[in-house]
N, CA, C and O atoms as a Tripos MOL2 file, in Angstrom:
@<TRIPOS>MOLECULE
protein
  280   279    70     0     0
PROTEIN
NO_CHARGES

@<TRIPOS>ATOM
      1 N         -78.3810   -2.7040   17.2520 N.3       1 MET1
      2 CA        -77.2660   -2.3630   18.0950 C.3       1 MET1
      3 C         -77.3820   -0.8910   18.4800 C.2       1 MET1
      4 O         -77.6060   -0.0330   17.6250 O.2       1 MET1
      5 N         -77.2340   -0.6150   19.7360 N.am      2 LYS2
      6 CA        -77.3460    0.7430   20.2400 C.3       2 LYS2
      7 C         -75.9910    1.4240   20.2440 C.2       2 LYS2
      8 O         -74.9580    0.7710   20.3890 O.2       2 LYS2
      9 N         -75.9980    2.7410   20.0830 N.am      3 ILE3
     10 CA        -74.7650    3.5100   20.0690 C.3       3 ILE3
     11 C         -74.0500    3.4310   21.4170 C.2       3 ILE3
     12 O         -72.8200    3.4700   21.4740 O.2       3 ILE3
     13 N         -74.8190    3.3200   22.4970 N.am      4 ASN4
     14 CA        -74.1940    3.2230   23.8190 C.3       4 ASN4
     15 C         -73.4060    1.9280   23.9770 C.2       4 ASN4
     16 O         -72.4210    1.8910   24.7140 O.2       4 ASN4
     17 N         -73.8260    0.8720   23.2950 N.am      5 ASP5
     18 CA        -73.0890   -0.3880   23.3330 C.3       5 ASP5
     19 C         -71.7670   -0.2540   22.5770 C.2       5 ASP5
     20 O         -70.7660   -0.8670   22.9480 O.2       5 ASP5
     21 N         -71.7740    0.5400   21.5310 N.am      6 ILE6
     22 CA        -70.6070    0.6790   20.6620 C.3       6 ILE6
     23 C         -69.5570    1.6040   21.2690 C.2       6 ILE6
     24 O         -68.3590    1.3590   21.1240 O.2       6 ILE6
     25 N         -69.9920    2.6560   21.9440 N.am      7 LYS7
     26 CA        -69.0660    3.6740   22.4440 C.3       7 LYS7
     27 C         -68.0160    3.1260   23.4000 C.2       7 LYS7
     28 O         -66.9130    3.6660   23.4840 O.2       7 LYS7
     29 N         -68.3410    2.0730   24.1110 N.am      8 TYR8
     30 CA        -67.4340    1.5780   25.1410 C.3       8 TYR8
     31 C         -66.5280    0.4520   24.6520 C.2       8 TYR8
     32 O         -65.7960   -0.1370   25.4480 O.2       8 TYR8
     33 N         -66.5660    0.1430   23.3540 N.am      9 LEU9
     34 CA        -65.6780   -0.8690   22.7930 C.3       9 LEU9
     35 C         -64.3320   -0.2270   22.4540 C.2       9 LEU9
     36 O         -64.2600    0.9670   22.1610 O.2       9 LEU9
     37 N         -63.2790   -1.0260   22.4980 N.am     10 SER10
     38 CA        -61.9570   -0.5260   22.1200 C.3      10 SER10
     39 C         -61.8670   -0.4330   20.5990 C.2      10 SER10
     40 O         -62.7350   -0.9290   19.8820 O.2      10 SER10
     41 N         -60.8110    0.2050   20.1230 N.am     11 VAL11
     42 CA        -60.6260    0.3660   18.6840 C.3      11 VAL11
     43 C         -60.4890   -1.0030   18.0170 C.2      11 VAL11
     44 O         -61.0430   -1.2180   16.9390 O.2      11 VAL11
     45 N         -59.7670   -1.9190   18.6350 N.am     12 ALA12
     46 CA        -59.6040   -3.2550   18.0670 C.3      12 ALA12
     47 C         -60.9430   -3.9870   18.0000 C.2      12 ALA12
     48 O         -61.2380   -4.6600   17.0120 O.2      12 ALA12
     49 N         -61.7430   -3.8550   19.0430 N.am     13 GLU13
     50 CA        -63.0640   -4.4890   19.0500 C.3      13 GLU13
     51 C         -63.9770   -3.8670   17.9980 C.2      13 GLU13
     52 O         -64.7640   -4.5660   17.3600 O.2      13 GLU13
     53 N         -63.8690   -2.5460   17.8190 N.am     14 LEU14
     54 CA        -64.6800   -1.8660   16.8070 C.3      14 LEU14
     55 C         -64.2940   -2.3190   15.4020 C.2      14 LEU14
     56 O         -65.1580   -2.5280   14.5500 O.2      14 LEU14
     57 N         -62.9940   -2.4700   15.1650 N.am     15 ASN15
     58 CA        -62.5520   -2.9450   13.8490 C.3      15 ASN15
     59 C         -63.0270   -4.3630   13.5910 C.2      15 ASN15
     60 O         -63.4180   -4.6900   12.4710 O.2      15 ASN15
     61 N         -63.0010   -5.2030   14.6060 N.am     16 ALA16
     62 CA        -63.4940   -6.5730   14.4620 C.3      16 ALA16
     63 C         -64.9990   -6.5700   14.1950 C.2      16 ALA16
     64 O         -65.4880   -7.3300   13.3590 O.2      16 ALA16
     65 N         -65.7240   -5.7170   14.9050 N.am     17 LYS17
     66 CA        -67.1800   -5.6160   14.7200 C.3      17 LYS17
     67 C         -67.5010   -5.1220   13.3130 C.2      17 LYS17
     68 O         -68.4400   -5.6030   12.6790 O.2      17 LYS17
     69 N         -66.7190   -4.1610   12.8290 N.am     18 LEU18
     70 CA        -66.9270   -3.6260   11.4870 C.3      18 LEU18
     71 C         -66.7070   -4.7060   10.4310 C.2      18 LEU18
     72 O         -67.4670   -4.8020    9.4670 O.2      18 LEU18
     73 N         -65.6800   -5.5060   10.6120 N.am     19 LYS19
     74 CA        -65.4060   -6.6050    9.6860 C.3      19 LYS19
     75 C         -66.5550   -7.6170    9.7040 C.2      19 LYS19
     76 O         -66.9750   -8.1120    8.6590 O.2      19 LYS19
     77 N         -67.0490   -7.9120   10.8910 N.am     20 GLU20
     78 CA        -68.1690   -8.8530   11.0350 C.3      20 GLU20
     79 C         -69.4320   -8.3200   10.3570 C.2      20 GLU20
     80 O         -70.1340   -9.0600    9.6680 O.2      20 GLU20
     81 N         -69.7160   -7.0270   10.5600 N.am     21 LEU21
     82 CA        -70.9110   -6.4290    9.9630 C.3      21 LEU21
     83 C         -70.8150   -6.3810    8.4390 C.2      21 LEU21
     84 O         -71.8060   -6.6190    7.7480 O.2      21 LEU21
     85 N         -69.6350   -6.0760    7.9150 N.am     22 ASN22
     86 CA        -69.4640   -6.0590    6.4620 C.3      22 ASN22
     87 C         -69.6590   -7.4540    5.8720 C.2      22 ASN22
     88 O         -70.2360   -7.6010    4.7940 O.2      22 ASN22
     89 N         -69.1870   -8.4550    6.5660 N.am     23 SER23
     90 CA        -69.3850   -9.8310    6.1200 C.3      23 SER23
     91 C         -70.8680  -10.1980    6.1310 C.2      23 SER23
     92 O         -71.3720  -10.8380    5.2080 O.2      23 SER23
     93 N         -71.5480   -9.7830    7.1840 N.am     24 GLU24
     94 CA        -72.9830  -10.0520    7.2800 C.3      24 GLU24
     95 C         -73.7570   -9.3200    6.1880 C.2      24 GLU24
     96 O         -74.7090   -9.8650    5.6280 O.2      24 GLU24
     97 N         -73.3510   -8.0830    5.8820 N.am     25 LEU25
     98 CA        -74.0030   -7.3290    4.8110 C.3      25 LEU25
     99 C         -73.8200   -8.0350    3.4700 C.2      25 LEU25
    100 O         -74.7530   -8.1130    2.6710 O.2      25 LEU25
    101 N         -72.6230   -8.5430    3.2280 N.am     26 PHE26
    102 CA        -72.3750   -9.2930    1.9900 C.3      26 PHE26
    103 C         -73.3120  -10.4900    1.8940 C.2      26 PHE26
    104 O         -73.9170  -10.7340    0.8500 O.2      26 PHE26
    105 N         -73.4270  -11.2300    2.9870 N.am     27 ASN27
    106 CA        -74.2930  -12.4140    2.9920 C.3      27 ASN27
    107 C         -75.7540  -12.0430    2.7670 C.2      27 ASN27
    108 O         -76.4740  -12.7470    2.0590 O.2      27 ASN27
    109 N         -76.1930  -10.9370    3.3700 N.am     28 LEU28
    110 CA        -77.5780  -10.5030    3.1750 C.3      28 LEU28
    111 C         -77.8310  -10.0720    1.7360 C.2      28 LEU28
    112 O         -78.8800  -10.3750    1.1670 O.2      28 LEU28
    113 N         -76.8680   -9.3630    1.1490 N.am     29 ARG29
    114 CA        -77.0220   -8.9500   -0.2460 C.3      29 ARG29
    115 C         -77.0770  -10.1650   -1.1690 C.2      29 ARG29
    116 O         -77.8350  -10.1890   -2.1390 O.2      29 ARG29
    117 N         -76.2680  -11.1630   -0.8560 N.am     30 PHE30
    118 CA        -76.2820  -12.3860   -1.6540 C.3      30 PHE30
    119 C         -77.6360  -13.0850   -1.5310 C.2      30 PHE30
    120 O         -78.1970  -13.5470   -2.5250 O.2      30 PHE30
    121 N         -78.1530  -13.1590   -0.3110 N.am     31 ALA31
    122 CA        -79.4650  -13.7820   -0.0940 C.3      31 ALA31
    123 C         -80.5650  -12.9990   -0.8090 C.2      31 ALA31
    124 O         -81.5080  -13.5830   -1.3420 O.2      31 ALA31
    125 N         -80.4350  -11.6810   -0.8150 N.am     32 HIS32
    126 CA        -81.4250  -10.8460   -1.4910 C.3      32 HIS32
    127 C         -81.3910  -11.0950   -3.0020 C.2      32 HIS32
    128 O         -82.4350  -11.1410   -3.6520 O.2      32 HIS32
    129 N         -80.1910  -11.2550   -3.5510 N.am     33 ALA33
    130 CA        -80.0480  -11.4800   -4.9890 C.3      33 ALA33
    131 C         -80.6230  -12.8330   -5.4010 C.2      33 ALA33
    132 O         -81.1180  -12.9910   -6.5170 O.2      33 ALA33
    133 N         -80.5540  -13.7990   -4.5030 N.am     34 THR34
    134 CA        -81.0920  -15.1240   -4.8240 C.3      34 THR34
    135 C         -82.5400  -15.2700   -4.3630 C.2      34 THR34
    136 O         -83.1120  -16.3590   -4.4180 O.2      34 THR34
    137 N         -83.1170  -14.1790   -3.9160 N.am     35 ARG35
    138 CA        -84.5150  -14.1230   -3.4790 C.3      35 ARG35
    139 C         -84.8240  -15.0560   -2.3110 C.2      35 ARG35
    140 O         -85.9160  -15.6170   -2.2210 O.2      35 ARG35
    141 N         -83.8560  -15.2120   -1.4280 N.am     36 SER36
    142 CA        -84.0960  -16.0440   -0.2460 C.3      36 SER36
    143 C         -83.9890  -15.2360    1.0410 C.2      36 SER36
    144 O         -83.8230  -15.8020    2.1220 O.2      36 SER36
    145 N         -84.0830  -13.9170    0.9260 N.am     37 LEU37
    146 CA        -83.9960  -13.0450    2.0980 C.3      37 LEU37
    147 C         -85.3770  -12.9000    2.7200 C.2      37 LEU37
    148 O         -86.3100  -12.4260    2.0720 O.2      37 LEU37
    149 N         -85.5020  -13.3050    3.9670 N.am     38 ALA38
    150 CA        -86.7920  -13.2700    4.6420 C.3      38 ALA38
    151 C         -87.1630  -11.8530    5.0920 C.2      38 ALA38
    152 O         -88.3300  -11.4680    5.0240 O.2      38 ALA38
    153 N         -86.1840  -11.0840    5.5470 N.am     39 ASN39
    154 CA        -86.4500   -9.7550    6.0790 C.3      39 ASN39
    155 C         -85.6110   -8.7200    5.3140 C.2      39 ASN39
    156 O         -84.4270   -8.5590    5.6080 O.2      39 ASN39
    157 N         -86.1970   -8.0270    4.3520 N.am     40 PRO40
    158 CA        -85.4440   -7.0420    3.5740 C.3      40 PRO40
    159 C         -84.9280   -5.8620    4.4040 C.2      40 PRO40
    160 O         -83.9590   -5.2100    4.0130 O.2      40 PRO40
    161 N         -85.5530   -5.5910    5.5230 N.am     41 MET41
    162 CA        -85.0940   -4.4960    6.3840 C.3      41 MET41
    163 C         -83.7840   -4.8350    7.0840 C.2      41 MET41
    164 O         -83.1450   -3.9480    7.6500 O.2      41 MET41
    165 N         -83.3750   -6.0840    7.0580 N.am     42 ALA42
    166 CA        -82.1170   -6.4850    7.6910 C.3      42 ALA42
    167 C         -80.9400   -5.7740    7.0250 C.2      42 ALA42
    168 O         -79.9890   -5.3900    7.7060 O.2      42 ALA42
    169 N         -80.9900   -5.5940    5.7120 N.am     43 ILE43
    170 CA        -79.9200   -4.8940    5.0070 C.3      43 ILE43
    171 C         -79.8340   -3.4630    5.5030 C.2      43 ILE43
    172 O         -78.7410   -2.9610    5.7650 O.2      43 ILE43
    173 N         -80.9540   -2.8140    5.6310 N.am     44 HIS44
    174 CA        -81.0140   -1.4320    6.1170 C.3      44 HIS44
    175 C         -80.4300   -1.3400    7.5330 C.2      44 HIS44
    176 O         -79.6480   -0.4380    7.8300 O.2      44 HIS44
    177 N         -80.8100   -2.2650    8.3860 N.am     45 ASN45
    178 CA        -80.3380   -2.2410    9.7710 C.3      45 ASN45
    179 C         -78.8320   -2.4720    9.8690 C.2      45 ASN45
    180 O         -78.1610   -1.8280   10.6760 O.2      45 ASN45
    181 N         -78.2990   -3.3740    9.0650 N.am     46 ILE46
    182 CA        -76.8590   -3.6380    9.0710 C.3      46 ILE46
    183 C         -76.0980   -2.4100    8.5830 C.2      46 ILE46
    184 O         -75.0500   -2.0700    9.1340 O.2      46 ILE46
    185 N         -76.6160   -1.7440    7.5560 N.am     47 LYS47
    186 CA        -75.9660   -0.5330    7.0550 C.3      47 LYS47
    187 C         -75.9140    0.5410    8.1420 C.2      47 LYS47
    188 O         -74.9100    1.2410    8.2760 O.2      47 LYS47
    189 N         -76.9700    0.6700    8.9020 N.am     48 LYS48
    190 CA        -77.0170    1.6400    9.9960 C.3      48 LYS48
    191 C         -75.9920    1.2870   11.0680 C.2      48 LYS48
    192 O         -75.3110    2.1670   11.5970 O.2      48 LYS48
    193 N         -75.8820   -0.0020   11.3870 N.am     49 ASP49
    194 CA        -74.9050   -0.4420   12.3810 C.3      49 ASP49
    195 C         -73.4840   -0.1700   11.9070 C.2      49 ASP49
    196 O         -72.6370    0.2400   12.7010 O.2      49 ASP49
    197 N         -73.2110   -0.3920   10.6240 N.am     50 ILE50
    198 CA        -71.8960   -0.1110   10.0690 C.3      50 ILE50
    199 C         -71.5860    1.3750   10.1940 C.2      50 ILE50
    200 O         -70.4710    1.7520   10.5530 O.2      50 ILE50
    201 N         -72.5610    2.2110    9.9000 N.am     51 ALA51
    202 CA        -72.3660    3.6550   10.0090 C.3      51 ALA51
    203 C         -72.1020    4.0630   11.4550 C.2      51 ALA51
    204 O         -71.2740    4.9380   11.7070 O.2      51 ALA51
    205 N         -72.7860    3.4490   12.3940 N.am     52 ARG52
    206 CA        -72.5650    3.7670   13.8120 C.3      52 ARG52
    207 C         -71.1480    3.4060   14.2420 C.2      52 ARG52
    208 O         -70.4820    4.1840   14.9260 O.2      52 ARG52
    209 N         -70.6950    2.2300   13.8400 N.am     53 VAL53
    210 CA        -69.3500    1.7880   14.2130 C.3      53 VAL53
    211 C         -68.3030    2.7130   13.5770 C.2      53 VAL53
    212 O         -67.3380    3.1040   14.2340 O.2      53 VAL53
    213 N         -68.4930    3.0560   12.3130 N.am     54 GLN54
    214 CA        -67.5530    3.9420   11.6410 C.3      54 GLN54
    215 C         -67.5210    5.3240   12.2890 C.2      54 GLN54
    216 O         -66.4610    5.9430   12.3810 O.2      54 GLN54
    217 N         -68.6680    5.8030   12.7320 N.am     55 THR55
    218 CA        -68.7400    7.0970   13.4020 C.3      55 THR55
    219 C         -67.9550    7.0770   14.7070 C.2      55 THR55
    220 O         -67.1950    8.0050   14.9840 O.2      55 THR55
    221 N         -68.1280    6.0430   15.5020 N.am     56 VAL56
    222 CA        -67.4120    5.9460   16.7690 C.3      56 VAL56
    223 C         -65.9080    5.7930   16.5160 C.2      56 VAL56
    224 O         -65.0970    6.3740   17.2380 O.2      56 VAL56
    225 N         -65.5350    5.0210   15.5050 N.am     57 LEU57
    226 CA        -64.1140    4.9000   15.1610 C.3      57 LEU57
    227 C         -63.5260    6.2500   14.7870 C.2      57 LEU57
    228 O         -62.4150    6.5840   15.2000 O.2      57 LEU57
    229 N         -64.2540    7.0130   14.0210 N.am     58 ARG58
    230 CA        -63.7790    8.3450   13.6120 C.3      58 ARG58
    231 C         -63.6700    9.2760   14.8130 C.2      58 ARG58
    232 O         -62.7070   10.0340   14.9220 O.2      58 ARG58
    233 N         -64.6430    9.2280   15.7130 N.am     59 GLU59
    234 CA        -64.5860   10.0530   16.9270 C.3      59 GLU59
    235 C         -63.3490    9.7180   17.7450 C.2      59 GLU59
    236 O         -62.6660   10.6120   18.2460 O.2      59 GLU59
    237 N         -63.0660    8.4380   17.8780 N.am     60 LYS60
    238 CA        -61.8930    8.0100   18.6470 C.3      60 LYS60
    239 C         -60.6040    8.4240   17.9490 C.2      60 LYS60
    240 O         -59.6230    8.7720   18.6070 O.2      60 LYS60
    241 N         -60.6030    8.3880   16.6200 N.am     61 GLU61
    242 CA        -59.4410    8.8010   15.8600 C.3      61 GLU61
    243 C         -59.1670   10.2850   16.0710 C.2      61 GLU61
    244 O         -58.0230   10.6860   16.2870 O.2      61 GLU61
    245 N         -60.2040   11.0870   16.0090 N.am     62 LEU62
    246 CA        -60.0540   12.5330   16.1910 C.3      62 LEU62
    247 C         -59.6690   12.8910   17.6190 C.2      62 LEU62
    248 O         -58.9590   13.8670   17.8610 O.2      62 LEU62
    249 N         -60.1470   12.0890   18.5560 N.am     63 LYS63
    250 CA        -59.8370   12.3220   19.9610 C.3      63 LYS63
    251 C         -58.4200   11.8730   20.3010 C.2      63 LYS63
    252 O         -57.8660   12.2670   21.3280 O.2      63 LYS63
    253 N         -57.8450   11.0580   19.4470 N.am     64 GLY64
    254 CA        -56.5010   10.5590   19.7160 C.3      64 GLY64
    255 C         -56.4990    9.2740   20.4810 C.2      64 GLY64
    256 O         -55.5130    8.9520   21.1430 O.2      64 GLY64
    257 N         -57.5810    8.5210   20.4110 N.am     65 GLY65
    258 CA        -57.6990    7.2830   21.1610 C.3      65 GLY65
    259 C         -57.3570    6.0620   20.3460 C.2      65 GLY65
    260 O         -58.0830    5.0690   20.3860 O.2      65 GLY65
    261 N         -56.2650    6.1130   19.6050 N.am     66 ASN66
    262 CA        -55.8870    4.9780   18.7640 C.3      66 ASN66
    263 C         -55.0740    3.9250   19.5060 C.2      66 ASN66
    264 O         -54.5460    3.0060   18.8810 O.2      66 ASN66
    265 N         -54.9650    4.0390   20.8120 N.am     67 ASP67
    266 CA        -54.1670    3.0770   21.5570 C.3      67 ASP67
    267 C         -54.9250    1.8100   21.8690 C.2      67 ASP67
    268 O         -54.3470    0.8770   22.4270 O.2      67 ASP67
    269 N         -56.2070    1.7400   21.5260 N.am     68 GLY68
    270 CA        -56.9790    0.5370   21.7300 C.3      68 GLY68
    271 C         -57.6610    0.4590   23.0850 C.2      68 GLY68
    272 O         -58.4080   -0.4870   23.3380 O.2      68 GLY68
    273 N         -57.4310    1.4080   23.9460 N.am     69 ASN69
    274 CA        -58.0320    1.3920   25.2760 C.3      69 ASN69
    275 C         -59.2810    2.2460   25.3710 C.2      69 ASN69
    276 O         -59.9920    2.1690   26.3730 O.2      69 ASN69
    277 N         -59.5710    3.0490   24.3770 N.am     70 ASN70
    278 CA        -60.7410    3.9370   24.4450 C.3      70 ASN70
    279 C         -61.8930    3.3570   23.7170 C.2      70 ASN70
    280 O         -62.9620    3.9650   23.6670 O.2      70 ASN70
@<TRIPOS>BOND
     1     1     2 1
     2     2     3 1
     3     3     4 2
     4     3     5 am
     5     5     6 1
     6     6     7 1
     7     7     8 2
     8     7     9 am
     9     9    10 1
    10    10    11 1
    11    11    12 2
    12    11    13 am
    13    13    14 1
    14    14    15 1
    15    15    16 2
    16    15    17 am
    17    17    18 1
    18    18    19 1
    19    19    20 2
    20    19    21 am
    21    21    22 1
    22    22    23 1
    23    23    24 2
    24    23    25 am
    25    25    26 1
    26    26    27 1
    27    27    28 2
    28    27    29 am
    29    29    30 1
    30    30    31 1
    31    31    32 2
    32    31    33 am
    33    33    34 1
    34    34    35 1
    35    35    36 2
    36    35    37 am
    37    37    38 1
    38    38    39 1
    39    39    40 2
    40    39    41 am
    41    41    42 1
    42    42    43 1
    43    43    44 2
    44    43    45 am
    45    45    46 1
    46    46    47 1
    47    47    48 2
    48    47    49 am
    49    49    50 1
    50    50    51 1
    51    51    52 2
    52    51    53 am
    53    53    54 1
    54    54    55 1
    55    55    56 2
    56    55    57 am
    57    57    58 1
    58    58    59 1
    59    59    60 2
    60    59    61 am
    61    61    62 1
    62    62    63 1
    63    63    64 2
    64    63    65 am
    65    65    66 1
    66    66    67 1
    67    67    68 2
    68    67    69 am
    69    69    70 1
    70    70    71 1
    71    71    72 2
    72    71    73 am
    73    73    74 1
    74    74    75 1
    75    75    76 2
    76    75    77 am
    77    77    78 1
    78    78    79 1
    79    79    80 2
    80    79    81 am
    81    81    82 1
    82    82    83 1
    83    83    84 2
    84    83    85 am
    85    85    86 1
    86    86    87 1
    87    87    88 2
    88    87    89 am
    89    89    90 1
    90    90    91 1
    91    91    92 2
    92    91    93 am
    93    93    94 1
    94    94    95 1
    95    95    96 2
    96    95    97 am
    97    97    98 1
    98    98    99 1
    99    99   100 2
   100    99   101 am
   101   101   102 1
   102   102   103 1
   103   103   104 2
   104   103   105 am
   105   105   106 1
   106   106   107 1
   107   107   108 2
   108   107   109 am
   109   109   110 1
   110   110   111 1
   111   111   112 2
   112   111   113 am
   113   113   114 1
   114   114   115 1
   115   115   116 2
   116   115   117 am
   117   117   118 1
   118   118   119 1
   119   119   120 2
   120   119   121 am
   121   121   122 1
   122   122   123 1
   123   123   124 2
   124   123   125 am
   125   125   126 1
   126   126   127 1
   127   127   128 2
   128   127   129 am
   129   129   130 1
   130   130   131 1
   131   131   132 2
   132   131   133 am
   133   133   134 1
   134   134   135 1
   135   135   136 2
   136   135   137 am
   137   137   138 1
   138   138   139 1
   139   139   140 2
   140   139   141 am
   141   141   142 1
   142   142   143 1
   143   143   144 2
   144   143   145 am
   145   145   146 1
   146   146   147 1
   147   147   148 2
   148   147   149 am
   149   149   150 1
   150   150   151 1
   151   151   152 2
   152   151   153 am
   153   153   154 1
   154   154   155 1
   155   155   156 2
   156   155   157 am
   157   157   158 1
   158   158   159 1
   159   159   160 2
   160   159   161 am
   161   161   162 1
   162   162   163 1
   163   163   164 2
   164   163   165 am
   165   165   166 1
   166   166   167 1
   167   167   168 2
   168   167   169 am
   169   169   170 1
   170   170   171 1
   171   171   172 2
   172   171   173 am
   173   173   174 1
   174   174   175 1
   175   175   176 2
   176   175   177 am
   177   177   178 1
   178   178   179 1
   179   179   180 2
   180   179   181 am
   181   181   182 1
   182   182   183 1
   183   183   184 2
   184   183   185 am
   185   185   186 1
   186   186   187 1
   187   187   188 2
   188   187   189 am
   189   189   190 1
   190   190   191 1
   191   191   192 2
   192   191   193 am
   193   193   194 1
   194   194   195 1
   195   195   196 2
   196   195   197 am
   197   197   198 1
   198   198   199 1
   199   199   200 2
   200   199   201 am
   201   201   202 1
   202   202   203 1
   203   203   204 2
   204   203   205 am
   205   205   206 1
   206   206   207 1
   207   207   208 2
   208   207   209 am
   209   209   210 1
   210   210   211 1
   211   211   212 2
   212   211   213 am
   213   213   214 1
   214   214   215 1
   215   215   216 2
   216   215   217 am
   217   217   218 1
   218   218   219 1
   219   219   220 2
   220   219   221 am
   221   221   222 1
   222   222   223 1
   223   223   224 2
   224   223   225 am
   225   225   226 1
   226   226   227 1
   227   227   228 2
   228   227   229 am
   229   229   230 1
   230   230   231 1
   231   231   232 2
   232   231   233 am
   233   233   234 1
   234   234   235 1
   235   235   236 2
   236   235   237 am
   237   237   238 1
   238   238   239 1
   239   239   240 2
   240   239   241 am
   241   241   242 1
   242   242   243 1
   243   243   244 2
   244   243   245 am
   245   245   246 1
   246   246   247 1
   247   247   248 2
   248   247   249 am
   249   249   250 1
   250   250   251 1
   251   251   252 2
   252   251   253 am
   253   253   254 1
   254   254   255 1
   255   255   256 2
   256   255   257 am
   257   257   258 1
   258   258   259 1
   259   259   260 2
   260   259   261 am
   261   261   262 1
   262   262   263 1
   263   263   264 2
   264   263   265 am
   265   265   266 1
   266   266   267 1
   267   267   268 2
   268   267   269 am
   269   269   270 1
   270   270   271 1
   271   271   272 2
   272   271   273 am
   273   273   274 1
   274   274   275 1
   275   275   276 2
   276   275   277 am
   277   277   278 1
   278   278   279 1
   279   279   280 2
@<TRIPOS>SUBSTRUCTURE
     1 MET1         2 RESIDUE 1 A MET
     2 LYS2         6 RESIDUE 1 A LYS
     3 ILE3        10 RESIDUE 1 A ILE
     4 ASN4        14 RESIDUE 1 A ASN
     5 ASP5        18 RESIDUE 1 A ASP
     6 ILE6        22 RESIDUE 1 A ILE
     7 LYS7        26 RESIDUE 1 A LYS
     8 TYR8        30 RESIDUE 1 A TYR
     9 LEU9        34 RESIDUE 1 A LEU
    10 SER10       38 RESIDUE 1 A SER
    11 VAL11       42 RESIDUE 1 A VAL
    12 ALA12       46 RESIDUE 1 A ALA
    13 GLU13       50 RESIDUE 1 A GLU
    14 LEU14       54 RESIDUE 1 A LEU
    15 ASN15       58 RESIDUE 1 A ASN
    16 ALA16       62 RESIDUE 1 A ALA
    17 LYS17       66 RESIDUE 1 A LYS
    18 LEU18       70 RESIDUE 1 A LEU
    19 LYS19       74 RESIDUE 1 A LYS
    20 GLU20       78 RESIDUE 1 A GLU
    21 LEU21       82 RESIDUE 1 A LEU
    22 ASN22       86 RESIDUE 1 A ASN
    23 SER23       90 RESIDUE 1 A SER
    24 GLU24       94 RESIDUE 1 A GLU
    25 LEU25       98 RESIDUE 1 A LEU
    26 PHE26      102 RESIDUE 1 A PHE
    27 ASN27      106 RESIDUE 1 A ASN
    28 LEU28      110 RESIDUE 1 A LEU
    29 ARG29      114 RESIDUE 1 A ARG
    30 PHE30      118 RESIDUE 1 A PHE
    31 ALA31      122 RESIDUE 1 A ALA
    32 HIS32      126 RESIDUE 1 A HIS
    33 ALA33      130 RESIDUE 1 A ALA
    34 THR34      134 RESIDUE 1 A THR
    35 ARG35      138 RESIDUE 1 A ARG
    36 SER36      142 RESIDUE 1 A SER
    37 LEU37      146 RESIDUE 1 A LEU
    38 ALA38      150 RESIDUE 1 A ALA
    39 ASN39      154 RESIDUE 1 A ASN
    40 PRO40      158 RESIDUE 1 A PRO
    41 MET41      162 RESIDUE 1 A MET
    42 ALA42      166 RESIDUE 1 A ALA
    43 ILE43      170 RESIDUE 1 A ILE
    44 HIS44      174 RESIDUE 1 A HIS
    45 ASN45      178 RESIDUE 1 A ASN
    46 ILE46      182 RESIDUE 1 A ILE
    47 LYS47      186 RESIDUE 1 A LYS
    48 LYS48      190 RESIDUE 1 A LYS
    49 ASP49      194 RESIDUE 1 A ASP
    50 ILE50      198 RESIDUE 1 A ILE
    51 ALA51      202 RESIDUE 1 A ALA
    52 ARG52      206 RESIDUE 1 A ARG
    53 VAL53      210 RESIDUE 1 A VAL
    54 GLN54      214 RESIDUE 1 A GLN
    55 THR55      218 RESIDUE 1 A THR
    56 VAL56      222 RESIDUE 1 A VAL
    57 LEU57      226 RESIDUE 1 A LEU
    58 ARG58      230 RESIDUE 1 A ARG
    59 GLU59      234 RESIDUE 1 A GLU
    60 LYS60      238 RESIDUE 1 A LYS
    61 GLU61      242 RESIDUE 1 A GLU
    62 LEU62      246 RESIDUE 1 A LEU
    63 LYS63      250 RESIDUE 1 A LYS
    64 GLY64      254 RESIDUE 1 A GLY
    65 GLY65      258 RESIDUE 1 A GLY
    66 ASN66      262 RESIDUE 1 A ASN
    67 ASP67      266 RESIDUE 1 A ASP
    68 GLY68      270 RESIDUE 1 A GLY
    69 ASN69      274 RESIDUE 1 A ASN
    70 ASN70      278 RESIDUE 1 A ASN
C-alpha cells in the first residue's frame, strides 16, 4: 500500500483500514505460529502498512481534520 493511496482517505476510512490491517496481522501471526505461513515478509509488510495508516491519522489529528472529510 502506498502512502499516496492512504493520504486521501477520510478518518473513518483510515480507522476501518487500521482495524482490517490489525486483523490481518493477527491472522498472519497465527499462521506463522502454526508454521503454515507461506511468505514471512507478509508480517513485515502489514506492520509497515499499519504504521503508515497511523502516521496519516496522527497528521490529520494534528491538523484538526477529525471531521471525517480530510
